[in-house]
ROMARBA-645733 format. One record per residue: residue in one letter; x, y, z of N, C-alpha, C in turn. Coordinates in pm, whole numbers, plus 50000, padded with zeros to 5 digits. Atoms other than C-alpha are relative to their C-alpha. Layout:
BEGIN
> a; X; Y; Z; X; Y; Z; X; Y; Z;
...
***
This chain:
BEGIN
> m; 49925; 49968; 50120; 41465; 89711; 68266; 50078; 50129; 50025;
> p; 49919; 49882; 49977; 41752; 89960; 68275; 49955; 50116; 49913;
> p; 50036; 49885; 50082; 41698; 90312; 68153; 50072; 49996; 49866;
> l; 49949; 49999; 50137; 41765; 90374; 67784; 50142; 50055; 49992;
> a; 49866; 49938; 50003; 42074; 90590; 67853; 50107; 49900; 50040;
> v; 49901; 50098; 49957; 42253; 90304; 68035; 50022; 49897; 49891;
> v; 49988; 50098; 50108; 42183; 90054; 67755; 50077; 50061; 49885;
> e; 49929; 49935; 50110; 42299; 90304; 67497; 50147; 50019; 50033;
> s; 49861; 49982; 49965; 42620; 90377; 67690; 50076; 49868; 50000;
> r; 49934; 50132; 50007; 42695; 90003; 67721; 50031; 49964; 49856;
> g; 49976; 50027; 50142; 42660; 89971; 67344; 50115; 50082; 49946;
> m; 49889; 49914; 50043; 42893; 90264; 67292; 50132; 49951; 50057;
> i; 49879; 50053; 49939; 43145; 90114; 67534; 50046; 49876; 49925;
> a; 49965; 50121; 50074; 43132; 89781; 67351; 50059; 50035; 49864;
> r; 49946; 49959; 50130; 43183; 89953; 67017; 50137; 50066; 50014;
> s; 49872; 49934; 49976; 43464; 90169; 67156; 50107; 49896; 50031;
> f; 49905; 50106; 49967; 43630; 89861; 67302; 50039; 49922; 49875;
> g; 49974; 50071; 50126; 43596; 89686; 66965; 50096; 50078; 49912;
> f; 49910; 49916; 50080; 43759; 89980; 66787; 50140; 50004; 50061;
> l; 49871; 50001; 49932; 44038; 89984; 67048; 50077; 49873; 49968;
> v; 49937; 50128; 50032; 44113; 89614; 66993; 50043; 49997; 49854;
> l; 49966; 49995; 50142; 44102; 89661; 66616; 50120; 50091; 49976;
> g; 49887; 49907; 50014; 44339; 89959; 66646; 50131; 49937; 50046;
> i; 49880; 50067; 49949; 44585; 89756; 66854; 50049; 49895; 49902;
> i; 49963; 50104; 50097; 44579; 89469; 66604; 50061; 50062; 49876;
> l; 49948; 49934; 50121; 44626; 89700; 66305; 50134; 50068; 50028;
> g; 49874; 49937; 49963; 44900; 89891; 66488; 50112; 49898; 50007;
> g; 49900; 50107; 49992; 45086; 89567; 66562; 50040; 49950; 49863;
> l; 49969; 50043; 50137; 45056; 89458; 66200; 50082; 50103; 49926;
> s; 49924; 49892; 50065; 45185; 89797; 66084; 50146; 49995; 50043;
> v; 49862; 50008; 49950; 45493; 89767; 66308; 50071; 49880; 49939;
> e; 49941; 50122; 50058; 45554; 89411; 66185; 50035; 50023; 49853;
> l; 49976; 49973; 50142; 45522; 89524; 65821; 50117; 50094; 49981;
> i; 49888; 49905; 50009; 45760; 89817; 65873; 50132; 49929; 50031;
> d; 49878; 50076; 49966; 46014; 89586; 66042; 50043; 49912; 49884;
> r; 49964; 50088; 50113; 45997; 89341; 65752; 50050; 50079; 49881;
> m; 49957; 49918; 50113; 46027; 89616; 65492; 50140; 50054; 50024;
> s; 49868; 49944; 49972; 46328; 89771; 65665; 50106; 49891; 50002;
> a; 49903; 50109; 49997; 46495; 89430; 65702; 50044; 49962; 49859;
> t; 49962; 50037; 50135; 46494; 89381; 65325; 50081; 50108; 49930;
> k; 49921; 49893; 50061; 46660; 89715; 65252; 50147; 49976; 50027;
> p; 49857; 50017; 49975; 47038; 89698; 65206; 50049; 50103; 50101;
> t; 49943; 49911; 49899; 47240; 89849; 65490; 50101; 50092; 49933;
> p; 49902; 49908; 50060; 47428; 90164; 65384; 50136; 49981; 50065;
> p; 49866; 50012; 49942; 47805; 90173; 65437; 50011; 50076; 50131;
> a; 49984; 49943; 49867; 47923; 90262; 65788; 50046; 50145; 49996;
> g; 49950; 49863; 50005; 48096; 90580; 65683; 50045; 50035; 49861;
> p; 49961; 49958; 50134; 48213; 90783; 65387; 50129; 49937; 49953;
> t; 49874; 50059; 50045; 48563; 90633; 65385; 49980; 49857; 49954;
> q; 50022; 50139; 50040; 48428; 90279; 65362; 49944; 49993; 49858;
> a; 50059; 50003; 50132; 48215; 90351; 65058; 50096; 50056; 49896;
> k; 49911; 49931; 50092; 48481; 90572; 64899; 50109; 49908; 49945;
> k; 49883; 50075; 50040; 48764; 90318; 64888; 49972; 49856; 49957;
> q; 50029; 50137; 50038; 48583; 89992; 64813; 50014; 49985; 49850;
> m; 49984; 50029; 50140; 48667; 89834; 64484; 49865; 49963; 49940;
> p; 50127; 50039; 50062; 48385; 89781; 64233; 49978; 49849; 50018;
> g; 50032; 50142; 49981; 48211; 89454; 64305; 50035; 49946; 50137;
> f; 49964; 50046; 49865; 48349; 89434; 64661; 49881; 50013; 50092;
> l; 50107; 49998; 49902; 48083; 89339; 64911; 50061; 49981; 50138;
> p; 49948; 50018; 49864; 48160; 89386; 65280; 49959; 49863; 50053;
> p; 50034; 50132; 49948; 48164; 89059; 65473; 49876; 50004; 50088;
> t; 50112; 50013; 49908; 47860; 88937; 65659; 50057; 49997; 50141;
> a; 49953; 50003; 49861; 47878; 88938; 66039; 50075; 49870; 50029;
> e; 49933; 50129; 49977; 47969; 88568; 66041; 50135; 49996; 49930;
> q; 49874; 49998; 50073; 48238; 88615; 65776; 50100; 50092; 50070;
> a; 49911; 49906; 49931; 48381; 88917; 65961; 50055; 49937; 50127;
> y; 49954; 50068; 49879; 48399; 88711; 66281; 50110; 49899; 49966;
> r; 49899; 50100; 50040; 48587; 88432; 66101; 50129; 50068; 49951;
> l; 49882; 49928; 50049; 48819; 88681; 65929; 50079; 50060; 50116;
> q; 49930; 49946; 49883; 48899; 88849; 66263; 50067; 49888; 50077;
> d; 49941; 50114; 49930; 48959; 88507; 66422; 50127; 49955; 49928;
> d; 49883; 50037; 50079; 49197; 88417; 66138; 50110; 50105; 50017;
> c; 49903; 49892; 49984; 49367; 88756; 66174; 50068; 49990; 50137;
> s; 49942; 50017; 49866; 49416; 88696; 66548; 50104; 49889; 50002;
> k; 49905; 50113; 50007; 49585; 88364; 66475; 50127; 50042; 49925;
> r; 49884; 49952; 50074; 49812; 88532; 66220; 50085; 50093; 50087;
> g; 49928; 49912; 49909; 49904; 88795; 66478; 50080; 49922; 50102;
> e; 49930; 50086; 49904; 49996; 88527; 66732; 50120; 49932; 49934;
> e; 49891; 50064; 50073; 50208; 88354; 66468; 50115; 50099; 49977;
> i; 49897; 49897; 50020; 50395; 88678; 66386; 50073; 50023; 50131;
> l; 49941; 49976; 49869; 50455; 88735; 66758; 50092; 49885; 50041;
> s; 49919; 50115; 49960; 50586; 88381; 66813; 50131; 49991; 49923;
> k; 49878; 50003; 50082; 50844; 88427; 66536; 50092; 50119; 50028;
> n; 49922; 49881; 49971; 50968; 88761; 66673; 50087; 49975; 50123;
> v; 49908; 50030; 49890; 51276; 88699; 66887; 50045; 50131; 50064;
> i; 49958; 49880; 49926; 51353; 88955; 67158; 50088; 49958; 50117;
> g; 49914; 50028; 49885; 51597; 88982; 67449; 49919; 49981; 50127;
> s; 50068; 50033; 49875; 51515; 88877; 67804; 49953; 50124; 50078;
> a; 50041; 49878; 49930; 51484; 89238; 67927; 49877; 50063; 49937;
> l; 50112; 49943; 50074; 51205; 89302; 67679; 49877; 49909; 50005;
> t; 50124; 50076; 50018; 50846; 89191; 67637; 49930; 50054; 49877;
> q; 50069; 49958; 50121; 50611; 89214; 67344; 49853; 49959; 50005;
> e; 50142; 50029; 50016; 50240; 89223; 67267; 49964; 50025; 49855;
> q; 50051; 49972; 50134; 50042; 89220; 66949; 49851; 50025; 50006;
> v; 50142; 49977; 50020; 49705; 89354; 66846; 49974; 49977; 49852;
> s; 50032; 50026; 50140; 49551; 89221; 66528; 49860; 50052; 49971;
> r; 50129; 49944; 50038; 49262; 89369; 66339; 49971; 49969; 49855;
> y; 50047; 50015; 50137; 49071; 89260; 66032; 49931; 50130; 49964;
> n; 50054; 49873; 50045; 48992; 89580; 65843; 49909; 49973; 49881;
> a; 50097; 50029; 50107; 48672; 89535; 65638; 50006; 50104; 49889;
> t; 49989; 49896; 50102; 48738; 89863; 65454; 50101; 49961; 49894;
> t; 49894; 50037; 50094; 49057; 89729; 65297; 50004; 49849; 49974;
> n; 50002; 50146; 50010; 48979; 89355; 65335; 50139; 49942; 50028;
> r; 49866; 50045; 49961; 49318; 89307; 65505; 50005; 49973; 50149;
> c; 49971; 50026; 49859; 49451; 89176; 65834; 50125; 50081; 50035;
> y; 49886; 49922; 49956; 49680; 89419; 66015; 50039; 49958; 50141;
> v; 49947; 50040; 49870; 49903; 89334; 66310; 50095; 50109; 50047;
> l; 49912; 49902; 49938; 50066; 89587; 66542; 50072; 49931; 50115;
> v; 49917; 50063; 49897; 50354; 89445; 66748; 50069; 50112; 50077;
> n; 49934; 49901; 49914; 50478; 89651; 67043; 50104; 49927; 50084;
> v; 49890; 50057; 49923; 50817; 89570; 67201; 50050; 50108; 50094;
> h; 49956; 49902; 49901; 50920; 89742; 67524; 50063; 49928; 50118;
> a; 49935; 50056; 49881; 51096; 89691; 67857; 49903; 49910; 50075;
> a; 50083; 50091; 49921; 50964; 89394; 68054; 49972; 50059; 50137;
> d; 50014; 49934; 49870; 51021; 89582; 68379; 49963; 50145; 49974;
> l; 50047; 49866; 50033; 50814; 89897; 68351; 50072; 50111; 50075;
> t; 49919; 49898; 49931; 51038; 90077; 68602; 50123; 50035; 49918;
> e; 49885; 49975; 50088; 51309; 90053; 68335; 49955; 50042; 49859;
> w; 50057; 49960; 50129; 51088; 90190; 68058; 50094; 50091; 49921;
> q; 49913; 49903; 50066; 51337; 90469; 67980; 50131; 49939; 49951;
> k; 49873; 50062; 50037; 51631; 90226; 67940; 49999; 49936; 49862;
> y; 50010; 50075; 50126; 51504; 90055; 67626; 49907; 50071; 49902;
> e; 50090; 49947; 50102; 51334; 90141; 67300; 49858; 49951; 50025;
> n; 50140; 50040; 50006; 50957; 90133; 67281; 49966; 49998; 49853;
> a; 50012; 50011; 50145; 50911; 90001; 66930; 49864; 49942; 49960;
> n; 50127; 50046; 50055; 50593; 89949; 66726; 50021; 49962; 49854;
> y; 49985; 50050; 50136; 50591; 89739; 66409; 49861; 49967; 49945;
> f; 50131; 50018; 50063; 50288; 89751; 66180; 50017; 49910; 49880;
> e; 49978; 50101; 50103; 50260; 89444; 65960; 49869; 49958; 49934;
> d; 50111; 50061; 50072; 50031; 89295; 65698; 49992; 49856; 50049;
> g; 50014; 50134; 49944; 49898; 88981; 65866; 49997; 49890; 49896;
> q; 50006; 50102; 50104; 49844; 88799; 65537; 50136; 49973; 49937;
> t; 49872; 50018; 50069; 50186; 88859; 65381; 50119; 50002; 50095;
> g; 49889; 49986; 49906; 50398; 88929; 65691; 50088; 50120; 49970;
> e; 49921; 49883; 50039; 50529; 89242; 65521; 49987; 50111; 50105;
> m; 50003; 49887; 49909; 50628; 89526; 65754; 49959; 50123; 49919;
> l; 50054; 49886; 50073; 50425; 89826; 65641; 50049; 50133; 50054;
> a; 49952; 49877; 49936; 50547; 90087; 65889; 50057; 49963; 50137;
> w; 49953; 50017; 49862; 50729; 90125; 66220; 50026; 50137; 50059;
> f; 49966; 49877; 49929; 50776; 90392; 66480; 50047; 49961; 50139;
> t; 49937; 50036; 49873; 50986; 90390; 66794; 50046; 50124; 50075;
> i; 49939; 49899; 49914; 51094; 90602; 67086; 50122; 49934; 50061;
> k; 49875; 50059; 49954; 51457; 90530; 67161; 50025; 50033; 50147;
> e; 49971; 49980; 49858; 51612; 90514; 67507; 50037; 50145; 50034;
> n; 49967; 49859; 49976; 51736; 90875; 67469; 49883; 50093; 49964;
> q; 50124; 49930; 50033; 51375; 90980; 67382; 49995; 50051; 49856;
> a; 50005; 49964; 50141; 51467; 91034; 67016; 49894; 49912; 49931;
> k; 50105; 50072; 50071; 51190; 90930; 66777; 50048; 49962; 49862;
> a; 49968; 50046; 50135; 51232; 90726; 66461; 49873; 49939; 49941;
> y; 50123; 50046; 50066; 50970; 90622; 66205; 50027; 49972; 49854;
> l; 49997; 50022; 50144; 50910; 90495; 65854; 49864; 49945; 49960;
> g; 50124; 50054; 50053; 50593; 90440; 65656; 49898; 50104; 49962;
> f; 50111; 49917; 50045; 50289; 90590; 65486; 50045; 50127; 49929;
> g; 49951; 49879; 50063; 50511; 90848; 65318; 49997; 50120; 50093;
> c; 50011; 49893; 49900; 50493; 91050; 65640; 50134; 50069; 50022;
> g; 49881; 49921; 49971; 50737; 91322; 65733; 50026; 50017; 50148;
> d; 49973; 49992; 49857; 50707; 91285; 66108; 49941; 49881; 50075;
> f; 50038; 50111; 49913; 50656; 91038; 66392; 49850; 49995; 50023;
> d; 50143; 49996; 49968; 50303; 91151; 66481; 49913; 49959; 49882;
> c; 50074; 50037; 50120; 50183; 91110; 66123; 49993; 49848; 49987;
> v; 49998; 50146; 50011; 50293; 90744; 66116; 49913; 49938; 50109;
> a; 50077; 50055; 49889; 50144; 90675; 66461; 49849; 50018; 49977;
> e; 50142; 49973; 50025; 49809; 90834; 66362; 49946; 49912; 49888;
> k; 50047; 50082; 50112; 49786; 90645; 66032; 49991; 49853; 50040;
> v; 50007; 50138; 49950; 49864; 90313; 66202; 49876; 49984; 50088;
> a; 50119; 50005; 49912; 49597; 90390; 66464; 49872; 49996; 49917;
> a; 50119; 50000; 50087; 49344; 90463; 66187; 49980; 49862; 49937;
> c; 50010; 50134; 50059; 49420; 90131; 66016; 49949; 49899; 50103;
> m; 50038; 50094; 49895; 49382; 89947; 66346; 49857; 50022; 50047;
> k; 50139; 49972; 49963; 49043; 90115; 66404; 49904; 49960; 49888;
> g; 50088; 50041; 50110; 48912; 89981; 66072; 49968; 50110; 49903;
> q; 50024; 49888; 50091; 48932; 90313; 65891; 50086; 49983; 49875;
> e; 49921; 50001; 50123; 49091; 90395; 65558; 50147; 49974; 50033;
> c; 49861; 50036; 49973; 49442; 90253; 65534; 50072; 49981; 49869;
> e; 49924; 50009; 50124; 49691; 90307; 65254; 50149; 50005; 50026;
> p; 49854; 50002; 49981; 50043; 90202; 65355; 50071; 50003; 49865;
> e; 49924; 49995; 50127; 50305; 90275; 65090; 50106; 49895; 49998;
***
């Protein structure tokens, strides 16, 4: 028969092991419960501008809805580009963006020299359009003589228009006039 100290230590080990297993089980359940509780909480808005400008009753789109809205916006951008006629020395690209903050589709069309070695010979023009209505909201261009021209957002200079268009295209607050 083993000495009493060995039997007692085996009993303590068994109890300690039992408490360890119980602790792991309870810890796992706690993590699962916390995950479930946090999943039911509404997600706060992404930033202060998003919450600030939303209309009462406006709910941001779900991830699936946002994907479909961006896909629709991309198609609208391609349609705008296909209707834009340019000369053979020029090329054009478009970037479309569904902006969940404003619930609008924005399209930025850039027209510039097809041959990049002749970049200085032609205007580099940017047209910012509402993808849903086709309305031109703003434009800014650098002419062949490097003069800058712009219109939109009530801005008083070229950089202001370019920055506001960039903000709209990043999904931030956007208020074209």
